[in-house]
C-alpha positions as YAML, in Angstrom:
chain: A
units: angstrom
residues:
- id: 1
  name: MET
  ca: [-64.44, -32.29, -34.45]
- id: 2
  name: GLY
  ca: [-64.27, -29.29, -32.15]
- id: 3
  name: LEU
  ca: [-63.95, -31.60, -29.18]
- id: 4
  name: ILE
  ca: [-60.96, -33.39, -30.69]
- id: 5
  name: ALA
  ca: [-59.26, -30.06, -31.49]
- id: 6
  name: ASP
  ca: [-59.84, -28.90, -27.90]
- id: 7
  name: VAL
  ca: [-58.39, -32.14, -26.48]
- id: 8
  name: LEU
  ca: [-55.31, -31.85, -28.74]
- id: 9
  name: LEU
  ca: [-54.93, -28.22, -27.78]
- id: 10
  name: ILE
  ca: [-55.10, -29.07, -24.05]
- id: 11
  name: ALA
  ca: [-52.62, -31.96, -24.56]
- id: 12
  name: GLY
  ca: [-50.21, -29.63, -26.40]
- id: 13
  name: ALA
  ca: [-50.51, -27.03, -23.63]
- id: 14
  name: LEU
  ca: [-49.86, -29.66, -20.94]
- id: 15
  name: GLY
  ca: [-46.85, -30.95, -22.91]
- id: 16
  name: ALA
  ca: [-45.47, -27.43, -23.24]
- id: 17
  name: ALA
  ca: [-46.03, -26.83, -19.51]
- id: 18
  name: LEU
  ca: [-44.20, -30.06, -18.62]
- id: 19
  name: TYR
  ca: [-41.32, -29.12, -20.93]
- id: 20
  name: CYS
  ca: [-41.11, -25.65, -19.34]
- id: 21
  name: MET
  ca: [-41.01, -27.17, -15.84]
- id: 22
  name: ILE
  ca: [-38.15, -29.48, -16.79]
- id: 23
  name: LEU
  ca: [-36.21, -26.55, -18.31]
- id: 24
  name: ALA
  ca: [-36.87, -24.43, -15.20]
- id: 25
  name: ARG
  ca: [-35.39, -27.18, -12.95]
- id: 26
  name: ARG
  ca: [-32.30, -27.51, -15.14]
- id: 27
  name: ILE
  ca: [-31.71, -23.76, -15.19]
- id: 28
  name: LYS
  ca: [-32.17, -23.62, -11.41]
- id: 29
  name: SER
  ca: [-29.56, -26.38, -10.94]
- id: 30
  name: LEU
  ca: [-27.12, -24.50, -13.20]
- id: 31
  name: SER
  ca: [-27.44, -21.30, -11.22]
- id: 32
  name: LYS
  ca: [-26.67, -22.84, -7.81]
- id: 33
  name: LEU
  ca: [-23.48, -21.43, -6.29]
- id: 34
  name: ASP
  ca: [-22.45, -24.70, -4.65]
- id: 35
  name: SER
  ca: [-22.33, -26.77, -7.81]
- id: 36
  name: GLY
  ca: [-22.94, -26.31, -11.47]
- id: 37
  name: LEU
  ca: [-22.08, -23.31, -13.61]
- id: 38
  name: GLY
  ca: [-22.32, -20.83, -10.71]
- id: 39
  name: GLY
  ca: [-19.77, -22.84, -8.72]
- id: 40
  name: ALA
  ca: [-17.43, -22.99, -11.68]
- id: 41
  name: ILE
  ca: [-17.64, -19.25, -12.22]
- id: 42
  name: SER
  ca: [-17.06, -18.65, -8.51]
- id: 43
  name: ALA
  ca: [-13.98, -20.92, -8.49]
- id: 44
  name: LEU
  ca: [-12.56, -19.27, -11.60]
- id: 45
  name: SER
  ca: [-13.09, -15.82, -10.10]
- id: 46
  name: LYS
  ca: [-11.12, -16.86, -6.97]
- id: 47
  name: GLN
  ca: [-8.30, -18.26, -9.14]
- id: 48
  name: VAL
  ca: [-8.10, -15.03, -11.12]
- id: 49
  name: ASP
  ca: [-7.79, -13.00, -7.93]
- id: 50
  name: GLU
  ca: [-5.02, -15.31, -6.66]
- id: 51
  name: MET
  ca: [-3.17, -15.07, -9.97]
- id: 52
  name: ARG
  ca: [-3.36, -11.25, -9.91]
- id: 53
  name: ALA
  ca: [-1.86, -11.25, -6.41]
- id: 54
  name: SER
  ca: [0.96, -13.60, -7.41]
- id: 55
  name: VAL
  ca: [1.75, -11.57, -10.56]
- id: 56
  name: LYS
  ca: [1.86, -8.38, -8.46]
- id: 57
  name: THR
  ca: [4.23, -10.02, -5.98]
- id: 58
  name: ALA
  ca: [6.45, -11.36, -8.77]
- id: 59
  name: THR
  ca: [6.58, -7.91, -10.37]
- id: 60
  name: GLN
  ca: [7.66, -6.31, -7.10]
- id: 61
  name: ILE
  ca: [10.35, -8.93, -6.51]
- id: 62
  name: SER
  ca: [11.73, -8.63, -10.04]
- id: 63
  name: GLY
  ca: [11.75, -4.84, -9.74]
- id: 64
  name: SER
  ca: [13.84, -4.94, -6.56]
- id: 65
  name: SER
  ca: [16.17, -7.53, -8.11]
- id: 66
  name: MET
  ca: [16.59, -5.33, -11.17]
- id: 67
  name: LYS
  ca: [17.40, -2.34, -8.97]
- id: 68
  name: ASP
  ca: [20.05, -4.35, -7.11]
- id: 69
  name: LEU
  ca: [21.49, -5.62, -10.38]
- id: 70
  name: MET
  ca: [21.70, -2.09, -11.80]
- id: 71
  name: GLU
  ca: [23.49, -0.89, -8.65]
- id: 72
  name: VAL
  ca: [26.04, -3.69, -8.79]
- id: 73
  name: THR
  ca: [26.56, -3.12, -12.51]
- id: 74
  name: GLY
  ca: [27.18, 0.59, -11.92]
- id: 75
  name: ARG
  ca: [29.77, -0.17, -9.25]
- id: 76
  name: ALA
  ca: [31.43, -2.69, -11.58]
- id: 77
  name: GLU
  ca: [31.61, -0.08, -14.36]
- id: 78
  name: ILE
  ca: [33.22, 2.41, -11.95]
- id: 79
  name: ALA
  ca: [35.74, -0.18, -10.81]
- id: 80
  name: ALA
  ca: [36.53, -1.11, -14.42]
- id: 81
  name: GLY
  ca: [37.13, 2.55, -15.29]
- id: 82
  name: ARG
  ca: [39.42, 2.93, -12.30]
- id: 83
  name: LEU
  ca: [41.38, -0.14, -13.29]
- id: 84
  name: GLU
  ca: [41.73, 1.05, -16.88]
- id: 85
  name: LEU
  ca: [42.94, 4.42, -15.71]
- id: 86
  name: LEU
  ca: [45.39, 2.88, -13.27]
- id: 87
  name: LEU
  ca: [46.74, 0.57, -15.93]
- id: 88
  name: SER
  ca: [47.18, 3.45, -18.37]
- id: 89
  name: THR
  ca: [49.05, 5.49, -15.74]
- id: 90
  name: VAL
  ca: [51.26, 2.51, -14.88]
- id: 91
  name: HIS
  ca: [51.96, 1.98, -18.56]
- id: 92
  name: GLU
  ca: [52.80, 5.63, -19.16]
- id: 93
  name: ARG
  ca: [54.76, 6.28, -15.98]
- id: 94
  name: GLY
  ca: [56.47, 2.93, -15.55]
- id: 95
  name: LYS
  ca: [56.05, 2.89, -11.75]
- id: 96
  name: PRO
  ca: [53.29, 1.35, -9.64]
- id: 97
  name: PRO
  ca: [50.37, 3.58, -8.63]
- id: 98
  name: LYS
  ca: [49.17, 4.30, -5.14]
- id: 99
  name: PRO
  ca: [46.93, 1.53, -3.76]
- id: 100
  name: VAL
  ca: [43.24, 2.17, -4.29]
- id: 101
  name: ASN
  ca: [40.64, 1.48, -1.63]
- id: 102
  name: LEU
  ca: [38.28, -1.09, -3.16]
- id: 103
  name: ASP
  ca: [36.10, -1.46, -0.06]
- id: 104
  name: ARG
  ca: [32.56, -0.46, -1.12]
- id: 105
  name: SER
  ca: [31.05, -0.40, 2.37]
- id: 106
  name: LYS
  ca: [31.88, 3.30, 2.63]
- id: 107
  name: GLU
  ca: [31.41, 4.76, -0.86]
- id: 108
  name: PRO
  ca: [32.95, 8.27, -0.97]
- id: 109
  name: GLU
  ca: [31.16, 11.15, -2.63]
- id: 110
  name: SER
  ca: [34.17, 11.87, -4.80]
- id: 111
  name: LEU
  ca: [37.23, 9.88, -5.72]
- id: 112
  name: PRO
  ca: [39.99, 11.33, -3.50]
- id: 113
  name: ASP
  ca: [42.16, 8.19, -3.71]
- id: 114
  name: MET
  ca: [42.23, 8.53, -7.52]
- id: 115
  name: GLU
  ca: [42.61, 12.28, -7.83]
- id: 116
  name: ASP
  ca: [46.14, 12.66, -6.48]
- id: 117
  name: PRO
  ca: [48.05, 10.14, -8.64]
- id: 118
  name: LEU
  ca: [46.06, 10.94, -11.76]
- id: 119
  name: LEU
  ca: [46.34, 14.69, -11.48]
- id: 120
  name: ASN
  ca: [50.04, 14.43, -10.62]
- id: 121
  name: ALA
  ca: [50.61, 12.13, -13.59]
- id: 122
  name: ILE
  ca: [48.81, 14.54, -15.90]
- id: 123
  name: GLU
  ca: [50.67, 17.58, -14.55]
- id: 124
  name: GLU
  ca: [54.08, 15.90, -14.69]
- id: 125
  name: GLU
  ca: [53.59, 14.57, -18.21]
- id: 126
  name: THR
  ca: [55.62, 16.51, -20.77]
- id: 127
  name: ASP
  ca: [54.41, 14.70, -23.88]
- id: 128
  name: SER
  ca: [51.18, 16.33, -25.09]
- id: 129
  name: SER
  ca: [49.77, 13.14, -26.67]
- id: 130
  name: ALA
  ca: [50.25, 11.16, -23.45]
- id: 131
  name: ARG
  ca: [48.65, 14.00, -21.49]
- id: 132
  name: ALA
  ca: [45.68, 13.95, -23.88]
- id: 133
  name: GLU
  ca: [45.31, 10.18, -23.40]
- id: 134
  name: LEU
  ca: [45.36, 10.56, -19.62]
- id: 135
  name: LEU
  ca: [42.77, 13.35, -19.76]
- id: 136
  name: ASN
  ca: [40.61, 11.21, -22.07]
- id: 137
  name: ALA
  ca: [40.83, 8.27, -19.65]
- id: 138
  name: LEU
  ca: [39.93, 10.58, -16.77]
- id: 139
  name: GLN
  ca: [36.88, 11.81, -18.69]
- id: 140
  name: HIS
  ca: [35.73, 8.21, -19.28]
- id: 141
  name: VAL
  ca: [35.99, 7.45, -15.59]
- id: 142
  name: MET
  ca: [34.14, 10.56, -14.61]
- id: 143
  name: THR
  ca: [31.29, 9.85, -17.05]
- id: 144
  name: ALA
  ca: [31.05, 6.29, -15.63]
- id: 145
  name: VAL
  ca: [30.87, 7.70, -12.12]
- id: 146
  name: LYS
  ca: [28.15, 10.18, -13.04]
- id: 147
  name: LYS
  ca: [25.99, 7.40, -14.54]
...
């Protein structure tokens, strides 16, 4: 009886050893970097790095586009304020204003082409309500320019 128990114990130990060898081979094949799970992890890591680089590039491009768009919008707001002010002076005075330089290649620090007709129109105006409207329009333009 002891001999049979020893034989069964040895058979069980050999079976467990064989099972462990098979598992060891499978785990070794999974950990290879060329193929298997290691290769998949390596490929995914490379893809993540590429995606980070492309997101960074897209962020930089959108930031510069946004900056350009804000600059163009600011210039458009200034031009709209100038036009509104010119239209209000034409409406109040009944005569055409001086031509305004709309060339943006040389942006002046101040608005010398707008100062003369507006200030003259405000100074010459005798009606206090019209003068107040002109001053209010001038304030709107100046706030748009400061932005």
